[in-house]
C-alpha positions in Angstrom: 138.5 30.0 131.4 134.7 29.8 131.1 134.3 32.2 134.0 136.7 34.7 132.4 134.8 34.3 129.1 131.5 34.8 130.9 132.7 38.0 132.6 134.1 39.3 129.3 130.9 38.6 127.5 128.9 40.3 130.2 131.1 43.4 130.1 130.7 43.6 126.3 126.9 43.4 126.3 126.3 45.4 129.5 124.6 48.7 128.3 125.8 50.6 131.4 129.5 49.6 130.8 129.2 50.3 127.1 127.9 53.8 127.9 130.5 54.5 130.5 133.4 53.3 128.3 131.9 54.4 125.0 135.1 56.0 123.8 137.1 52.8 124.4 134.6 50.7 122.5 134.5 53.2 119.7 138.3 53.4 119.4 138.6 49.6 119.4 135.9 49.2 116.7 137.6 51.8 114.4 141.0 50.2 114.9 139.7 46.7 114.0 137.9 48.2 110.9 141.1 49.8 109.8 143.0 46.5 110.2 140.4 44.7 108.1 140.5 47.4 105.4 144.3 47.2 105.2 144.4 43.4 105.2 141.7 43.1 102.6 142.9 45.7 100.1 146.6 44.7 100.5 145.9 40.9 100.6 144.2 40.9 97.2 146.3 43.7 95.8 143.6 46.2 95.1 145.1 49.3 93.6 144.8 52.5 95.6 143.7 50.6 98.6 144.4 53.5 100.9 141.2 55.1 99.7 139.2 52.3 101.3 141.0 52.9 104.6 140.3 56.7 104.3 136.7 56.0 103.7 136.4 53.9 106.9 137.8 56.8 108.9 135.4 59.2 107.1 132.3 57.1 107.8 132.8 55.9 111.3 135.9 57.8 112.7 133.9 60.6 114.3 130.6 58.8 114.8 129.8 56.6 117.8 126.1 55.9 117.4 124.7 53.2 115.2 121.9 55.4 113.8 124.4 58.1 112.7 126.7 55.5 111.1 123.9 53.9 109.1 122.9 57.4 107.8 126.4 58.5 107.1 127.2 55.2 105.2 124.1 55.6 103.1 125.0 59.2 102.3 128.6 58.2 101.6 127.5 55.5 99.2 125.1 57.8 97.4 127.6 60.6 97.1 130.3 58.2 96.0 128.2 56.7 93.2 127.0 60.1 91.9 130.5 61.5 92.1 132.1 58.5 90.4 129.7 58.7 87.5 130.4 62.4 87.1 134.1 61.8 87.4 134.0 59.1 84.7 132.1 61.4 82.4 134.7 64.1 82.9 137.5 61.7 82.0 135.7 60.5 78.9 135.0 64.0 77.7 138.7 64.9 78.3 139.8 61.9 76.3 137.3 62.7 73.5 137.7 66.5 73.2 141.2 66.9 74.6 140.5 70.3 76.1 141.8 70.6 79.6 140.3 74.0 80.1 136.8 72.6 79.5 137.5 69.9 82.1 138.6 72.5 84.6 135.5 74.6 83.9 133.2 71.6 84.4 135.0 70.7 87.6 134.4 74.2 88.9 130.7 74.2 87.9 130.2 70.8 89.6 132.0 72.0 92.7 130.0 75.2 92.9 126.7 73.4 92.4 127.6 70.8 95.1 128.7 73.6 97.5 125.4 75.4 96.9 123.6 72.3 98.2 126.2 71.4 100.8 124.8 74.0 103.2 121.3 72.7 103.2 119.4 69.5 103.6 121.4 66.5 102.2 124.5 68.6 102.4 126.8 65.6 103.2 125.8 63.9 100.0 126.5 67.0 98.0 129.9 67.4 99.6 130.9 63.8 99.1 129.8 64.0 95.5 132.2 66.9 94.9 135.0 65.2 96.7 134.5 61.9 94.8 134.5 63.7 91.5 138.0 65.1 92.3 139.2 61.7 93.6 138.1 59.8 90.5 138.8 62.4 87.8 141.6 64.4 89.3 142.0 67.5 87.1 140.9 65.4 84.1 144.2 63.6 83.6 143.2 60.4 85.4 143.0 57.0 83.6 139.6 55.4 83.4 141.0 52.3 85.1 142.4 54.3 88.1 139.1 56.1 88.4 137.2 52.8 88.5 139.5 51.3 91.1 139.2 54.4 93.4 135.5 54.1 93.2 135.6 50.5 94.1 137.9 51.3 97.0 135.5 53.9 98.4 132.6 51.5 98.2 134.7 48.8 99.9 135.5 51.2 102.8 131.9 52.1 103.1 130.8 48.4 103.4 133.5 47.7 106.0 132.5 50.7 108.0 128.8 49.7 107.9 129.7 46.1 108.9 131.7 47.3 111.9 128.8 49.6 112.9 127.0 46.4 113.8 129.9 45.1 115.8 129.4 46.2 119.5 127.2 49.0 118.3 127.0 52.2 120.5 123.3 52.9 120.3 122.3 56.5 120.7 119.3 55.2 122.7 121.7 54.0 125.4 123.3 57.3 125.6 119.9 59.1 125.6 118.5 56.9 128.4 121.6 57.2 130.6 122.1 60.9 130.0 118.4 61.6 130.8 118.8 59.5 134.0 121.9 61.5 135.0 119.9 64.7 134.3 117.0 63.6 136.5 119.4 62.6 139.3 121.1 66.0 139.0 117.7 67.8 139.2 116.8 65.8 142.3 120.2 66.9 143.9 119.6 70.5 143.0 116.1 70.4 144.4 117.4 68.9 147.6 119.8 71.8 148.0 117.0 74.2 147.5 114.8 72.5 150.1 117.7 72.6 152.6 118.0 76.3 152.1 121.4 76.3 150.3 121.5 79.6 148.5 125.1 80.0 147.4 124.9 82.1 144.2 128.1 80.7 142.6 127.1 77.1 143.3 123.6 77.7 141.9 125.0 79.1 138.7 127.3 76.1 138.3 124.5 73.7 138.9 122.3 75.4 136.3 125.1 75.4 133.8 125.6 71.7 134.2 121.9 71.0 133.8 121.7 73.1 130.7 124.8 71.4 129.2 123.2 68.0 129.8 120.1 69.2 128.1 122.0 70.2 125.0 123.7 66.8 124.9 120.3 65.2 125.0 119.0 67.3 122.2 121.9 66.3 119.9 120.9 62.6 120.3 117.3 62.9 119.2 117.7 62.3 115.5 119.7 59.1 116.0 117.5 57.8 118.8 114.5 58.3 116.5 116.1 56.2 113.7 117.2 53.4 116.1 114.0 53.0 118.0 111.2 54.2 115.7 110.1 56.7 118.3 108.8 59.8 116.5 110.9 62.9 116.9 107.9 64.9 118.3 107.7 62.4 121.2 111.4 62.8 122.0 111.0 66.6 121.7 108.2 66.5 124.2 110.6 64.8 126.7 113.2 67.5 125.9 110.6 70.2 126.5 109.5 68.8 129.9 113.1 68.5 131.0 113.7 72.1 130.0 110.6 73.3 131.9 111.8 71.4 135.0 115.2 73.0 134.8 113.6 76.5 134.5 111.4 75.8 137.5 114.4 74.7 139.5 116.2 77.9 138.6 113.3 80.1 139.6 112.9 78.1 142.9 116.6 78.7 143.7 116.2 82.4 143.1 113.4 82.8 145.7 114.2 84.5 149.0 114.7 81.6 151.5 112.6 83.5 154.1 109.6 83.4 151.7 110.1 79.7 151.0 107.4 77.4 152.4 108.4 73.9 151.4 105.4 71.7 150.7 104.7 68.1 151.6 105.2 67.0 148.0 108.9 67.8 147.9 110.1 64.4 149.1 107.7 62.6 146.7 109.0 64.8 143.9 112.6 63.8 144.5 111.7 60.2 145.0 109.9 60.2 141.6 112.9 61.8 139.9 115.3 59.2 141.4 112.9 56.3 140.5 112.6 57.5 137.0 116.4 57.7 136.7 116.8 54.1 138.0 114.1 52.9 135.6 115.8 54.5 132.6 119.1 53.0 133.5 117.6 49.5 134.0 115.5 49.7 130.8 112.4 48.9 132.9 109.3 48.9 130.6 107.0 49.8 133.5 109.2 52.9 134.1 108.0 53.8 137.6 105.5 52.5 140.2 101.9 53.3 139.2 101.0 54.2 142.8 103.4 57.1 143.0 101.6 60.1 141.8 102.0 63.8 142.2 99.3 66.5 142.2 98.7 68.8 139.4 99.3 72.5 140.2 96.3 74.9 140.3 96.6 78.6 141.0 93.3 78.6 142.9 94.4 75.9 145.4 93.9 77.5 148.9 96.8 75.4 150.2 99.2 77.4 148.1 98.1 80.8 149.3 100.4 83.5 148.0 103.6 81.5 148.2 105.5 81.5 144.9 107.7 78.7 146.2 104.8 76.4 146.9 103.2 77.1 143.5 106.5 76.5 141.7 107.0 73.3 143.6 103.6 72.1 142.5 104.2 73.2 138.9 107.5 71.3 138.9 105.7 68.3 140.3 103.1 68.4 137.6 105.8 68.7 134.9 107.7 65.7 136.3 104.5 63.7 136.5 103.8 64.6 132.8 107.4 63.5 131.9 106.8 60.2 133.8 103.6 59.5 132.0 105.0 60.4 128.6 108.1 58.1 129.1 105.9 55.3 130.2 103.7 55.7 127.1 106.7 55.8 124.8 108.1 52.6 126.4 104.9 50.7 125.9 104.7 51.7 122.2 108.4 51.5 121.3 110.9 49.0 122.7 114.5 50.4 123.1 117.3 48.1 121.9 118.3 45.6 124.5 116.0 47.1 127.1 116.1 45.3 130.4 119.3 43.3 129.6 121.5 44.7 132.3 
């Protein structure tokens, strides 16, 4: 029994497995959150409890990463409070003046104002404000008691979603590290093909498309990684830029006529460094890579390069990979990733 429990615990807290099975972990967490929401609102007979369950789905249903969920829950709470107060004001003015047409006009004005801000910064708060106004006030014919209970339901759902975001959280920094490691391994594989003289055009295009797709996925994680780890966004953007330069250099290398190619002695060290960086990222190793493994910086006047575009591009790629290595090492010294080194 203890051995089975140990294996289960190891599987739950293993960053690699949680990255590989991220969808299963996310689906399980959302299902448990829904069960808690249903049990809580039904067990204590909270009116309109279905709005709490809907809120759980809105906040965490489509978000895996802890940083995103925290931001979404905060925005949801702010939008809910603002919308609820506006909705209550609409109900009170409807009860006082008794003019439905005025309520409809005010609803339209509030909706238009929120829509104006929904397409800019803080758009989710504006959108949730408009939605909550309609939920609480309806078309002005809601009772104050119903409006208050619906507001409470939405807040309960937000709290449940936030609590479950801490249960087996899917950190964006995990995904960022493992996806960057996969990208570096893919770059090493593409470079190996180039060094062997593989020049199949269709295969080259497919490889470049896969690398570009991986780069786009990395870019989407940067805001959440910055929130989770405290790493400034410009530092993460610098890593993104280096990875993009490496991919561009590989694409240019692959397009060079193989007869003009003169592979340099640094090619094997380049691939070793890419693979070592990938392993270090997966392991959460704070030292990142061996200090004694270095690559030369490219210089156009180097006589060993001559007139070979292939040799110069190889050295340029080596310099960029070395810069990426140094930048990652510096980041890891200054900012500790969650559960780094706990594999």
